[in-house]
A tleap script that builds the chain and sets N, CA, C and O, in Angstrom:
source leaprc.protein.ff14SB
mol = sequence {
  NMET LYS SER LEU HIE ALA LEU PHE ALA GLN
  ARG ASP GLN GLN ALA PHE GLN ARG GLN LEU
  GLU ARG ALA ARG ALA ALA ALA SER GLY SER
  ARG SER GLY SER GLY GLN GLY GLY GLY ARG
  SER TRP THR LYS SER SER PRO VAL GLN PRO
  LYS SER HIE PHE SER ASP PHE ASP VAL ASN
  ALA ARG ASP TRP LEU GLY ARG THR VAL LEU
  HIE LEU ALA CYS SER SER GLY GLU PRO SER
  ALA PRO GLU TYR VAL ARG LEU LEU LEU ALA
  PHE PRO GLY ILE ASN VAL ASN VAL GLN ASP
  LEU GLU ASN GLN TRP THR PRO LEU HIE LYS
  ALA LEU TYR HIE GLY ASN VAL ILE THR ALA
  TRP VAL SER ASP ASN LEU GLN GLY SER MET
  MET CSER
}
set mol.1.N position { -5.391 -3.667 2.859 }
set mol.1.CA position { -5.197 -5.024 3.330 }
set mol.1.C position { -4.278 -4.981 4.548 }
set mol.1.O position { -3.160 -4.471 4.476 }
set mol.2.N position { -4.754 -5.513 5.649 }
set mol.2.CA position { -3.933 -5.570 6.853 }
set mol.2.C position { -2.922 -6.690 6.730 }
set mol.2.O position { -3.192 -7.723 6.117 }
set mol.3.N position { -1.771 -6.482 7.309 }
set mol.3.CA position { -0.755 -7.527 7.276 }
set mol.3.C position { -1.111 -8.642 8.248 }
set mol.3.O position { -1.882 -8.447 9.188 }
set mol.4.N position { -0.544 -9.798 8.007 }
set mol.4.CA position { -0.763 -10.912 8.933 }
set mol.4.C position { -0.231 -10.571 10.315 }
set mol.4.O position { -0.797 -10.996 11.322 }
set mol.5.N position { 0.862 -9.799 10.369 }
set mol.5.CA position { 1.400 -9.372 11.661 }
set mol.5.C position { 0.344 -8.602 12.457 }
set mol.5.O position { 0.157 -8.844 13.649 }
set mol.6.N position { -0.344 -7.671 11.787 }
set mol.6.CA position { -1.356 -6.855 12.458 }
set mol.6.C position { -2.542 -7.712 12.902 }
set mol.6.O position { -3.044 -7.561 14.016 }
set mol.7.N position { -2.980 -8.602 12.029 }
set mol.7.CA position { -4.112 -9.461 12.386 }
set mol.7.C position { -3.761 -10.398 13.536 }
set mol.7.O position { -4.603 -10.680 14.388 }
set mol.8.N position { -2.524 -10.879 13.563 }
set mol.8.CA position { -2.105 -11.730 14.678 }
set mol.8.C position { -2.053 -10.917 15.976 }
set mol.8.O position { -2.496 -11.385 17.025 }
set mol.9.N position { -1.515 -9.712 15.900 }
set mol.9.CA position { -1.428 -8.855 17.092 }
set mol.9.C position { -2.818 -8.547 17.648 }
set mol.9.O position { -2.992 -8.429 18.861 }
set mol.10.N position { -3.805 -8.416 16.763 }
set mol.10.CA position { -5.179 -8.152 17.194 }
set mol.10.C position { -5.900 -9.435 17.602 }
set mol.10.O position { -7.005 -9.382 18.142 }
set mol.11.N position { -5.285 -10.576 17.347 }
set mol.11.CA position { -5.864 -11.897 17.613 }
set mol.11.C position { -7.200 -12.059 16.893 }
set mol.11.O position { -8.162 -12.594 17.444 }
set mol.12.N position { -7.234 -11.582 15.646 }
set mol.12.CA position { -8.428 -11.697 14.813 }
set mol.12.C position { -8.252 -12.926 13.923 }
set mol.12.O position { -7.880 -12.812 12.755 }
set mol.13.N position { -8.522 -14.085 14.484 }
set mol.13.CA position { -8.257 -15.347 13.799 }
set mol.13.C position { -9.115 -15.524 12.554 }
set mol.13.O position { -8.646 -16.080 11.561 }
set mol.14.N position { -10.344 -15.069 12.586 }
set mol.14.CA position { -11.203 -15.217 11.407 }
set mol.14.C position { -10.682 -14.385 10.240 }
set mol.14.O position { -10.616 -14.877 9.114 }
set mol.15.N position { -10.312 -13.139 10.492 }
set mol.15.CA position { -9.757 -12.294 9.426 }
set mol.15.C position { -8.416 -12.841 8.959 }
set mol.15.O position { -8.113 -12.800 7.766 }
set mol.16.N position { -7.619 -13.347 9.877 }
set mol.16.CA position { -6.328 -13.950 9.567 }
set mol.16.C position { -6.527 -15.119 8.601 }
set mol.16.O position { -5.842 -15.218 7.583 }
set mol.17.N position { -7.465 -15.996 8.928 }
set mol.17.CA position { -7.736 -17.169 8.098 }
set mol.17.C position { -8.310 -16.759 6.743 }
set mol.17.O position { -7.940 -17.329 5.716 }
set mol.18.N position { -9.205 -15.781 6.733 }
set mol.18.CA position { -9.773 -15.305 5.464 }
set mol.18.C position { -8.689 -14.744 4.553 }
set mol.18.O position { -8.701 -14.987 3.346 }
set mol.19.N position { -7.753 -13.996 5.127 }
set mol.19.CA position { -6.685 -13.414 4.319 }
set mol.19.C position { -5.808 -14.514 3.717 }
set mol.19.O position { -5.424 -14.430 2.551 }
set mol.20.N position { -5.492 -15.534 4.500 }
set mol.20.CA position { -4.707 -16.651 3.974 }
set mol.20.C position { -5.469 -17.376 2.866 }
set mol.20.O position { -4.882 -17.745 1.849 }
set mol.21.N position { -6.766 -17.582 3.057 }
set mol.21.CA position { -7.572 -18.273 2.042 }
set mol.21.C position { -7.665 -17.470 0.753 }
set mol.21.O position { -7.568 -18.031 -0.338 }
set mol.22.N position { -7.853 -16.159 0.873 }
set mol.22.CA position { -7.919 -15.306 -0.324 }
set mol.22.C position { -6.581 -15.302 -1.059 }
set mol.22.O position { -6.543 -15.368 -2.288 }
set mol.23.N position { -5.494 -15.226 -0.312 }
set mol.23.CA position { -4.172 -15.236 -0.940 }
set mol.23.C position { -3.914 -16.566 -1.621 }
set mol.23.O position { -3.339 -16.603 -2.709 }
set mol.24.N position { -4.333 -17.662 -0.996 }
set mol.24.CA position { -4.160 -18.987 -1.598 }
set mol.24.C position { -4.978 -19.083 -2.894 }
set mol.24.O position { -4.488 -19.595 -3.900 }
set mol.25.N position { -6.215 -18.594 -2.867 }
set mol.25.CA position { -7.071 -18.627 -4.059 }
set mol.25.C position { -6.487 -17.750 -5.168 }
set mol.25.O position { -6.495 -18.141 -6.336 }
set mol.26.N position { -5.985 -16.573 -4.810 }
set mol.26.CA position { -5.390 -15.683 -5.814 }
set mol.26.C position { -4.149 -16.319 -6.422 }
set mol.26.O position { -3.922 -16.215 -7.628 }
set mol.27.N position { -3.346 -16.978 -5.593 }
set mol.27.CA position { -2.131 -17.624 -6.092 }
set mol.27.C position { -2.478 -18.788 -7.003 }
set mol.27.O position { -1.845 -18.962 -8.044 }
set mol.28.N position { -3.462 -19.582 -6.637 }
set mol.28.CA position { -3.834 -20.727 -7.474 }
set mol.28.C position { -4.510 -20.257 -8.748 }
set mol.28.O position { -4.362 -20.899 -9.788 }
set mol.29.N position { -5.241 -19.164 -8.698 }
set mol.29.CA position { -5.875 -18.607 -9.892 }
set mol.29.C position { -4.862 -18.085 -10.883 }
set mol.29.O position { -5.057 -18.210 -12.092 }
set mol.30.N position { -3.771 -17.495 -10.390 }
set mol.30.CA position { -2.743 -16.972 -11.287 }
set mol.30.C position { -1.925 -18.090 -11.906 }
set mol.30.O position { -1.271 -17.889 -12.929 }
set mol.31.N position { -1.956 -19.269 -11.294 }
set mol.31.CA position { -1.203 -20.399 -11.853 }
set mol.31.C position { -2.073 -21.293 -12.725 }
set mol.31.O position { -1.575 -22.247 -13.323 }
set mol.32.N position { -3.366 -20.996 -12.803 }
set mol.32.CA position { -4.265 -21.883 -13.534 }
set mol.32.C position { -4.092 -21.779 -15.034 }
set mol.32.O position { -4.562 -22.649 -15.768 }
set mol.33.N position { -3.441 -20.755 -15.501 }
set mol.33.CA position { -3.163 -20.625 -16.930 }
set mol.33.C position { -4.122 -19.677 -17.607 }
set mol.33.O position { -5.174 -19.337 -17.064 }
set mol.34.N position { -3.751 -19.258 -18.789 }
set mol.34.CA position { -4.580 -18.328 -19.532 }
set mol.34.C position { -5.320 -19.015 -20.657 }
set mol.34.O position { -6.050 -18.358 -21.398 }
set mol.35.N position { -5.152 -20.326 -20.807 }
set mol.35.CA position { -5.841 -21.066 -21.825 }
set mol.35.C position { -5.235 -20.909 -23.206 }
set mol.35.O position { -5.849 -21.309 -24.195 }
set mol.36.N position { -4.041 -20.334 -23.296 }
set mol.36.CA position { -3.417 -20.103 -24.578 }
set mol.36.C position { -2.532 -21.246 -25.010 }
set mol.36.O position { -2.127 -21.303 -26.171 }
set mol.37.N position { -2.224 -22.148 -24.120 }
set mol.37.CA position { -1.319 -23.238 -24.466 }
set mol.37.C position { 0.098 -22.723 -24.605 }
set mol.37.O position { 0.404 -21.589 -24.236 }
set mol.38.N position { 0.954 -23.572 -25.141 }
set mol.38.CA position { 2.310 -23.121 -25.402 }
set mol.38.C position { 3.251 -23.284 -24.246 }
set mol.38.O position { 4.097 -22.417 -24.025 }
set mol.39.N position { 3.144 -24.344 -23.505 }
set mol.39.CA position { 4.139 -24.621 -22.469 }
set mol.39.C position { 3.896 -23.868 -21.197 }
set mol.39.O position { 2.840 -23.991 -20.578 }
set mol.40.N position { 4.885 -23.079 -20.801 }
set mol.40.CA position { 4.864 -22.450 -19.481 }
set mol.40.C position { 4.299 -21.043 -19.492 }
set mol.40.O position { 4.790 -20.180 -18.765 }
set mol.41.N position { 3.298 -20.796 -20.284 }
set mol.41.CA position { 2.733 -19.455 -20.368 }
set mol.41.C position { 2.086 -19.017 -19.053 }
set mol.41.O position { 1.898 -17.822 -18.827 }
set mol.42.N position { 1.749 -19.963 -18.195 }
set mol.42.CA position { 1.103 -19.600 -16.931 }
set mol.42.C position { 2.030 -18.821 -16.023 }
set mol.42.O position { 1.553 -18.187 -15.081 }
set mol.43.N position { 3.343 -18.837 -16.261 }
set mol.43.CA position { 4.270 -18.091 -15.415 }
set mol.43.C position { 4.399 -16.646 -15.850 }
set mol.43.O position { 4.946 -15.827 -15.111 }
set mol.44.N position { 3.907 -16.316 -17.033 }
set mol.44.CA position { 3.999 -14.948 -17.541 }
set mol.44.C position { 2.737 -14.193 -17.160 }
set mol.44.O position { 1.635 -14.742 -17.202 }
set mol.45.N position { 2.906 -12.934 -16.789 }
set mol.45.CA position { 1.721 -12.148 -16.460 }
set mol.45.C position { 1.049 -11.701 -17.746 }
set mol.45.O position { 1.710 -11.425 -18.747 }
set mol.46.N position { -0.242 -11.637 -17.706 }
set mol.46.CA position { -1.021 -11.241 -18.874 }
set mol.46.C position { -1.568 -9.840 -18.649 }
set mol.46.O position { -2.068 -9.545 -17.563 }
set mol.47.N position { -1.484 -8.964 -19.657 }
set mol.47.CA position { -2.035 -7.622 -19.478 }
set mol.47.C position { -3.561 -7.639 -19.391 }
set mol.47.O position { -4.163 -6.666 -18.939 }
set mol.48.N position { -4.189 -8.732 -19.819 }
set mol.48.CA position { -5.640 -8.841 -19.801 }
set mol.48.C position { -6.166 -9.175 -18.410 }
set mol.48.O position { -7.262 -8.758 -18.035 }
set mol.49.N position { -5.370 -9.937 -17.641 }
set mol.49.CA position { -5.815 -10.360 -16.320 }
set mol.49.C position { -5.660 -9.227 -15.320 }
set mol.49.O position { -4.603 -8.597 -15.263 }
set mol.50.N position { -6.701 -8.953 -14.525 }
set mol.50.CA position { -6.582 -7.908 -13.508 }
set mol.50.C position { -5.625 -8.353 -12.408 }
set mol.50.O position { -5.583 -9.524 -12.028 }
set mol.51.N position { -4.866 -7.398 -11.914 }
set mol.51.CA position { -3.918 -7.702 -10.850 }
set mol.51.C position { -4.662 -7.783 -9.523 }
set mol.51.O position { -5.381 -6.861 -9.139 }
set mol.52.N position { -4.476 -8.898 -8.833 }
set mol.52.CA position { -5.111 -9.087 -7.533 }
set mol.52.C position { -4.354 -8.293 -6.486 }
set mol.52.O position { -3.134 -8.156 -6.578 }
set mol.53.N position { -5.062 -7.764 -5.486 }
set mol.53.CA position { -4.367 -7.067 -4.403 }
set mol.53.C position { -3.625 -8.059 -3.512 }
set mol.53.O position { -2.910 -7.659 -2.593 }
set mol.54.N position { -3.798 -9.372 -3.788 }
set mol.54.CA position { -3.055 -10.381 -3.053 }
set mol.54.C position { -1.809 -10.830 -3.816 }
set mol.54.O position { -1.079 -11.699 -3.340 }
set mol.55.N position { -1.554 -10.249 -5.000 }
set mol.55.CA position { -0.396 -10.670 -5.774 }
set mol.55.C position { 0.911 -10.291 -5.081 }
set mol.55.O position { 1.952 -10.897 -5.333 }
set mol.56.N position { 0.850 -9.287 -4.209 }
set mol.56.CA position { 2.053 -8.906 -3.471 }
set mol.56.C position { 2.047 -9.465 -2.047 }
set mol.56.O position { 2.859 -9.062 -1.215 }
set mol.57.N position { 1.135 -10.389 -1.774 }
set mol.57.CA position { 1.017 -11.009 -0.461 }
set mol.57.C position { 2.253 -11.858 -0.180 }
set mol.57.O position { 2.669 -12.652 -1.023 }
set mol.58.N position { 2.832 -11.693 0.991 }
set mol.58.CA position { 4.012 -12.467 1.363 }
set mol.58.C position { 3.812 -13.044 2.763 }
set mol.58.O position { 3.875 -12.323 3.759 }
set mol.59.N position { 3.572 -14.344 2.822 }
set mol.59.CA position { 3.355 -15.006 4.107 }
set mol.59.C position { 4.645 -15.003 4.935 }
set mol.59.O position { 4.604 -15.192 6.151 }
set mol.60.N position { 5.782 -14.790 4.281 }
set mol.60.CA position { 7.077 -14.756 4.965 }
set mol.60.C position { 7.567 -13.331 5.210 }
set mol.60.O position { 8.757 -13.119 5.444 }
set mol.61.N position { 6.659 -12.353 5.160 }
set mol.61.CA position { 7.039 -10.961 5.418 }
set mol.61.C position { 7.612 -10.843 6.827 }
set mol.61.O position { 7.207 -11.558 7.744 }
set mol.62.N position { 8.562 -9.926 6.977 }
set mol.62.CA position { 9.253 -9.758 8.258 }
set mol.62.C position { 8.965 -8.407 8.883 }
set mol.62.O position { 8.700 -7.425 8.189 }
set mol.63.N position { 9.023 -8.374 10.209 }
set mol.63.CA position { 8.911 -7.101 10.919 }
set mol.63.C position { 10.318 -6.509 11.055 }
set mol.63.O position { 11.269 -7.030 10.473 }
set mol.64.N position { 10.448 -5.445 11.805 }
set mol.64.CA position { 11.732 -4.745 11.920 }
set mol.64.C position { 12.821 -5.578 12.606 }
set mol.64.O position { 14.003 -5.252 12.498 }
set mol.65.N position { 12.433 -6.653 13.311 }
set mol.65.CA position { 13.419 -7.550 13.915 }
set mol.65.C position { 13.645 -8.810 13.075 }
set mol.65.O position { 14.318 -9.745 13.508 }
set mol.66.N position { 13.077 -8.820 11.877 }
set mol.66.CA position { 13.264 -9.951 10.984 }
set mol.66.C position { 12.383 -11.145 11.311 }
set mol.66.O position { 12.628 -12.251 10.829 }
set mol.67.N position { 11.353 -10.926 12.133 }
set mol.67.CA position { 10.468 -12.021 12.524 }
set mol.67.C position { 9.292 -12.114 11.566 }
set mol.67.O position { 8.684 -11.105 11.208 }
set mol.68.N position { 8.985 -13.323 11.162 }
set mol.68.CA position { 7.771 -13.558 10.395 }
set mol.68.C position { 6.624 -13.723 11.383 }
set mol.68.O position { 6.845 -13.819 12.590 }
set mol.69.N position { 5.404 -13.756 10.867 }
set mol.69.CA position { 4.260 -13.980 11.756 }
set mol.69.C position { 4.344 -15.386 12.354 }
set mol.69.O position { 3.817 -15.624 13.440 }
set mol.70.N position { 4.998 -16.316 11.660 }
set mol.70.CA position { 5.197 -17.659 12.219 }
set mol.70.C position { 6.105 -17.597 13.446 }
set mol.70.O position { 5.867 -18.317 14.416 }
set mol.71.N position { 7.136 -16.758 13.425 }
set mol.71.CA position { 7.975 -16.551 14.614 }
set mol.71.C position { 7.114 -16.081 15.791 }
set mol.71.O position { 7.225 -16.589 16.907 }
set mol.72.N position { 6.254 -15.098 15.510 }
set mol.72.CA position { 5.429 -14.526 16.581 }
set mol.72.C position { 4.453 -15.546 17.140 }
set mol.72.O position { 4.269 -15.636 18.354 }
set mol.73.N position { 3.825 -16.315 16.257 }
set mol.73.CA position { 2.866 -17.324 16.718 }
set mol.73.C position { 3.562 -18.410 17.529 }
set mol.73.O position { 3.022 -18.885 18.528 }
set mol.74.N position { 4.754 -18.803 17.103 }
set mol.74.CA position { 5.486 -19.865 17.816 }
set mol.74.C position { 5.992 -19.408 19.179 }
set mol.74.O position { 6.173 -20.228 20.079 }
set mol.75.N position { 6.221 -18.117 19.336 }
set mol.75.CA position { 6.723 -17.634 20.617 }
set mol.75.C position { 5.605 -17.138 21.536 }
set mol.75.O position { 5.869 -16.725 22.665 }
set mol.76.N position { 4.380 -17.176 21.065 }
set mol.76.CA position { 3.251 -16.680 21.845 }
set mol.76.C position { 2.793 -17.720 22.873 }
set mol.76.O position { 2.785 -18.922 22.604 }
set mol.77.N position { 2.420 -17.238 24.029 }
set mol.77.CA position { 1.871 -18.098 25.072 }
set mol.77.C position { 0.357 -18.182 25.040 }
set mol.77.O position { -0.249 -18.837 25.888 }
set mol.78.N position { -0.260 -17.521 24.062 }
set mol.78.CA position { -1.720 -17.530 23.937 }
set mol.78.C position { -2.231 -18.936 23.637 }
set mol.78.O position { -1.577 -19.680 22.906 }
set mol.79.N position { -3.374 -19.310 24.179 }
set mol.79.CA position { -3.940 -20.633 23.880 }
set mol.79.C position { -4.278 -20.832 22.398 }
set mol.79.O position { -4.330 -21.964 21.916 }
set mol.80.N position { -4.509 -19.720 21.675 }
set mol.80.CA position { -4.857 -19.824 20.253 }
set mol.80.C position { -3.634 -19.944 19.347 }
set mol.80.O position { -3.788 -20.191 18.150 }
set mol.81.N position { -2.445 -19.778 19.874 }
set mol.81.CA position { -1.228 -19.769 19.050 }
set mol.81.C position { -1.043 -21.033 18.211 }
set mol.81.O position { -0.681 -20.916 17.040 }
set mol.82.N position { -1.272 -22.231 18.744 }
set mol.82.CA position { -1.101 -23.420 17.900 }
set mol.82.C position { -2.007 -23.431 16.670 }
set mol.82.O position { -1.631 -23.978 15.633 }
set mol.83.N position { -3.191 -22.836 16.771 }
set mol.83.CA position { -4.087 -22.774 15.612 }
set mol.83.C position { -3.521 -21.831 14.545 }
set mol.83.O position { -3.611 -22.127 13.354 }
set mol.84.N position { -2.942 -20.707 14.958 }
set mol.84.CA position { -2.294 -19.804 14.003 }
set mol.84.C position { -1.122 -20.522 13.324 }
set mol.84.O position { -0.921 -20.392 12.116 }
set mol.85.N position { -0.369 -21.264 14.096 }
set mol.85.CA position { 0.754 -22.025 13.529 }
set mol.85.C position { 0.240 -23.037 12.518 }
set mol.85.O position { 0.817 -23.179 11.440 }
set mol.86.N position { -0.829 -23.737 12.847 }
set mol.86.CA position { -1.400 -24.717 11.926 }
set mol.86.C position { -1.845 -24.050 10.627 }
set mol.86.O position { -1.576 -24.562 9.540 }
set mol.87.N position { -2.523 -22.913 10.737 }
set mol.87.CA position { -2.971 -22.186 9.553 }
set mol.87.C position { -1.788 -21.757 8.687 }
set mol.87.O position { -1.829 -21.879 7.463 }
set mol.88.N position { -0.752 -21.262 9.320 }
set mol.88.CA position { 0.419 -20.793 8.566 }
set mol.88.C position { 1.165 -21.941 7.904 }
set mol.88.O position { 1.601 -21.822 6.759 }
set mol.89.N position { 1.313 -23.049 8.616 }
set mol.89.CA position { 2.059 -24.178 8.053 }
set mol.89.C position { 1.310 -24.845 6.906 }
set mol.89.O position { 1.921 -25.520 6.078 }
set mol.90.N position { 0.008 -24.665 6.850 }
set mol.90.CA position { -0.774 -25.233 5.749 }
set mol.90.C position { -0.712 -24.356 4.497 }
set mol.90.O position { -1.167 -24.769 3.430 }
set mol.91.N position { -0.153 -23.152 4.621 }
set mol.91.CA position { -0.098 -22.233 3.492 }
set mol.91.C position { 1.092 -22.573 2.594 }
set mol.91.O position { 2.217 -22.699 3.078 }
set mol.92.N position { 0.850 -22.723 1.291 }
set mol.92.CA position { 1.961 -23.016 0.371 }
set mol.92.C position { 2.955 -21.858 0.363 }
set mol.92.O position { 2.558 -20.693 0.380 }
set mol.93.N position { 4.209 -22.172 0.338 }
set mol.93.CA position { 5.236 -21.141 0.273 }
set mol.93.C position { 5.738 -20.663 1.623 }
set mol.93.O position { 6.640 -19.828 1.683 }
set mol.94.N position { 5.171 -21.178 2.710 }
set mol.94.CA position { 5.663 -20.782 4.031 }
set mol.94.C position { 7.088 -21.297 4.196 }
set mol.94.O position { 7.386 -22.440 3.850 }
set mol.95.N position { 7.946 -20.465 4.714 }
set mol.95.CA position { 9.336 -20.851 4.940 }
set mol.95.C position { 9.542 -21.033 6.439 }
set mol.95.O position { 9.572 -20.061 7.194 }
set mol.96.N position { 9.680 -22.272 6.858 }
set mol.96.CA position { 9.819 -22.571 8.286 }
set mol.96.C position { 11.248 -22.370 8.770 }
set mol.96.O position { 11.513 -22.432 9.971 }
set mol.97.N position { 12.161 -22.131 7.851 }
set mol.97.CA position { 13.566 -21.992 8.216 }
set mol.97.C position { 14.069 -20.554 8.191 }
set mol.97.O position { 15.277 -20.324 8.237 }
set mol.98.N position { 13.162 -19.586 8.121 }
set mol.98.CA position { 13.556 -18.181 8.161 }
set mol.98.C position { 14.151 -17.891 9.530 }
set mol.98.O position { 13.588 -18.267 10.559 }
set mol.99.N position { 15.293 -17.221 9.530 }
set mol.99.CA position { 15.940 -16.857 10.793 }
set mol.99.C position { 15.681 -15.386 11.089 }
set mol.99.O position { 15.730 -14.548 10.189 }
set mol.100.N position { 15.407 -15.076 12.347 }
set mol.100.CA position { 15.181 -13.678 12.715 }
set mol.100.C position { 16.523 -12.934 12.753 }
set mol.100.O position { 17.582 -13.558 12.682 }
set mol.101.N position { 16.477 -11.620 12.863 }
set mol.101.CA position { 17.697 -10.809 12.871 }
set mol.101.C position { 18.329 -10.726 14.257 }
set mol.101.O position { 19.521 -10.445 14.384 }
set mol.102.N position { 17.538 -10.967 15.282 }
set mol.102.CA position { 18.014 -10.816 16.656 }
set mol.102.C position { 19.053 -11.862 17.018 }
set mol.102.O position { 20.134 -11.522 17.499 }
set mol.103.N position { 18.736 -13.137 16.791 }
set mol.103.CA position { 19.669 -14.202 17.176 }
set mol.103.C position { 19.692 -15.355 16.172 }
set mol.103.O position { 20.177 -16.443 16.483 }
set mol.104.N position { 19.169 -15.114 14.968 }
set mol.104.CA position { 19.137 -16.098 13.890 }
set mol.104.C position { 18.342 -17.358 14.256 }
set mol.104.O position { 18.696 -18.463 13.844 }
set mol.105.N position { 17.281 -17.183 15.021 }
set mol.105.CA position { 16.432 -18.309 15.400 }
set mol.105.C position { 15.315 -18.503 14.388 }
set mol.105.O position { 14.789 -17.544 13.822 }
set mol.106.N position { 14.967 -19.763 14.175 }
set mol.106.CA position { 13.820 -20.113 13.348 }
set mol.106.C position { 12.577 -20.110 14.245 }
set mol.106.O position { 12.701 -20.016 15.466 }
set mol.107.N position { 11.387 -20.211 13.655 }
set mol.107.CA position { 10.182 -20.297 14.487 }
set mol.107.C position { 10.197 -21.475 15.464 }
set mol.107.O position { 9.695 -21.354 16.582 }
set mol.108.N position { 10.762 -22.601 15.060 }
set mol.108.CA position { 10.824 -23.747 15.970 }
set mol.108.C position { 11.722 -23.444 17.169 }
set mol.108.O position { 11.402 -23.843 18.289 }
set mol.109.N position { 12.841 -22.746 16.954 }
set mol.109.CA position { 13.685 -22.312 18.077 }
set mol.109.C position { 12.862 -21.478 19.057 }
set mol.109.O position { 12.932 -21.668 20.271 }
set mol.110.N position { 12.065 -20.531 18.492 }
set mol.110.CA position { 11.251 -19.656 19.338 }
set mol.110.C position { 10.241 -20.460 20.162 }
set mol.110.O position { 10.055 -20.202 21.352 }
set mol.111.N position { 9.597 -21.428 19.526 }
set mol.111.CA position { 8.593 -22.241 20.233 }
set mol.111.C position { 9.237 -22.989 21.392 }
set mol.111.O position { 8.701 -23.004 22.500 }
set mol.112.N position { 10.368 -23.599 21.140 }
set mol.112.CA position { 11.030 -24.378 22.192 }
set mol.112.C position { 11.574 -23.480 23.299 }
set mol.112.O position { 11.478 -23.827 24.476 }
set mol.113.N position { 12.145 -22.327 22.934 }
set mol.113.CA position { 12.676 -21.406 23.934 }
set mol.113.C position { 11.567 -20.924 24.877 }
set mol.113.O position { 11.780 -20.804 26.083 }
set mol.114.N position { 10.399 -20.654 24.327 }
set mol.114.CA position { 9.284 -20.146 25.127 }
set mol.114.C position { 8.465 -21.260 25.771 }
set mol.114.O position { 7.453 -20.994 26.420 }
set mol.115.N position { 8.895 -22.495 25.594 }
set mol.115.CA position { 8.220 -23.621 26.236 }
set mol.115.C position { 6.892 -23.977 25.606 }
set mol.115.O position { 6.035 -24.573 26.258 }
set mol.116.N position { 6.711 -23.624 24.365 }
set mol.116.CA position { 5.462 -23.917 23.661 }
set mol.116.C position { 5.553 -25.300 23.022 }
set mol.116.O position { 5.701 -25.440 21.808 }
set mol.117.N position { 5.463 -26.291 23.860 }
set mol.117.CA position { 5.620 -27.674 23.414 }
set mol.117.C position { 4.515 -28.057 22.436 }
set mol.117.O position { 4.774 -28.754 21.455 }
set mol.118.N position { 3.292 -27.612 22.690 }
set mol.118.CA position { 2.180 -27.935 21.780 }
set mol.118.C position { 2.430 -27.325 20.408 }
set mol.118.O position { 2.203 -27.976 19.388 }
set mol.119.N position { 2.896 -26.078 20.377 }
set mol.119.CA position { 3.201 -25.424 19.103 }
set mol.119.C position { 4.323 -26.159 18.387 }
set mol.119.O position { 4.244 -26.371 17.177 }
set mol.120.N position { 5.354 -26.546 19.102 }
set mol.120.CA position { 6.453 -27.296 18.495 }
set mol.120.C position { 5.948 -28.635 17.976 }
set mol.120.O position { 6.360 -29.078 16.904 }
set mol.121.N position { 5.060 -29.284 18.723 }
set mol.121.CA position { 4.515 -30.572 18.305 }
set mol.121.C position { 3.670 -30.408 17.041 }
set mol.121.O position { 3.786 -31.202 16.108 }
set mol.122.N position { 2.817 -29.374 17.010 }
set mol.122.CA position { 1.998 -29.097 15.825 }
set mol.122.C position { 2.908 -28.861 14.624 }
set mol.122.O position { 2.671 -29.408 13.547 }
set mol.123.N position { 3.943 -28.053 14.807 }
set mol.123.CA position { 4.879 -27.753 13.721 }
set mol.123.C position { 5.533 -29.016 13.196 }
set mol.123.O position { 5.594 -29.242 11.987 }
set mol.124.N position { 6.020 -29.834 14.109 }
set mol.124.CA position { 6.723 -31.052 13.718 }
set mol.124.C position { 5.784 -32.017 13.010 }
set mol.124.O position { 6.153 -32.587 11.983 }
set mol.125.N position { 4.593 -32.211 13.531 }
set mol.125.CA position { 3.644 -33.156 12.920 }
set mol.125.C position { 3.131 -32.677 11.566 }
set mol.125.O position { 2.992 -33.478 10.642 }
set mol.126.N position { 2.845 -31.372 11.434 }
set mol.126.CA position { 2.370 -30.875 10.143 }
set mol.126.C position { 3.475 -30.926 9.102 }
set mol.126.O position { 3.217 -31.274 7.950 }
set mol.127.N position { 4.695 -30.587 9.480 }
set mol.127.CA position { 5.790 -30.656 8.514 }
set mol.127.C position { 6.057 -32.084 8.109 }
set mol.127.O position { 6.323 -32.359 6.939 }
set mol.128.N position { 5.991 -32.989 9.051 }
set mol.128.CA position { 6.210 -34.409 8.748 }
set mol.128.C position { 5.147 -34.959 7.823 }
set mol.128.O position { 5.454 -35.740 6.923 }
set mol.129.N position { 3.887 -34.560 8.031 }
set mol.129.CA position { 2.806 -35.063 7.181 }
set mol.129.C position { 2.870 -34.464 5.794 }
set mol.129.O position { 2.424 -35.093 4.834 }
set mol.130.N position { 3.425 -33.239 5.659 }
set mol.130.CA position { 3.544 -32.626 4.341 }
set mol.130.C position { 4.654 -33.261 3.539 }
set mol.130.O position { 4.602 -33.262 2.309 }
set mol.131.N position { 5.656 -33.801 4.203 }
set mol.131.CA position { 6.784 -34.408 3.501 }
set mol.131.C position { 6.472 -35.811 3.014 }
set mol.131.O position { 7.085 -36.282 2.056 }
set mol.132.N position { 5.517 -36.495 3.663 }
set mol.132.CA position { 5.227 -37.869 3.260 }
set mol.132.C position { 4.412 -37.939 2.012 }
set mol.132.O position { 4.088 -39.032 1.547 }
savepdb mol mol.pdb
quit
């Protein structure tokens, strides 16, 4: 499984989106429960259920400078960058407040520093719509 960092670097948006969709499906499948009842049994792993290769998927994984793929997308000048940001912000569990190791900037700091107004606007509007 290629990391999101690698797929973003290759600008393979279709594979990037497929990986996010598979990880989302695997995460929702693991939370659907085992049908045994008894309260919060869905949080316990079952030896009967096969382990998905997406169970260790981390959308907030960092590179050697502490940047998530959201940092990279927000600082990119590529015309496709806002779409990557939109895909990432729609993923459950994304942390928009992760600070990099270089200067403790969040992805929004990176977008504004690099003049990516559209990316900053997409970020702000998607976060606002998720909170309502």
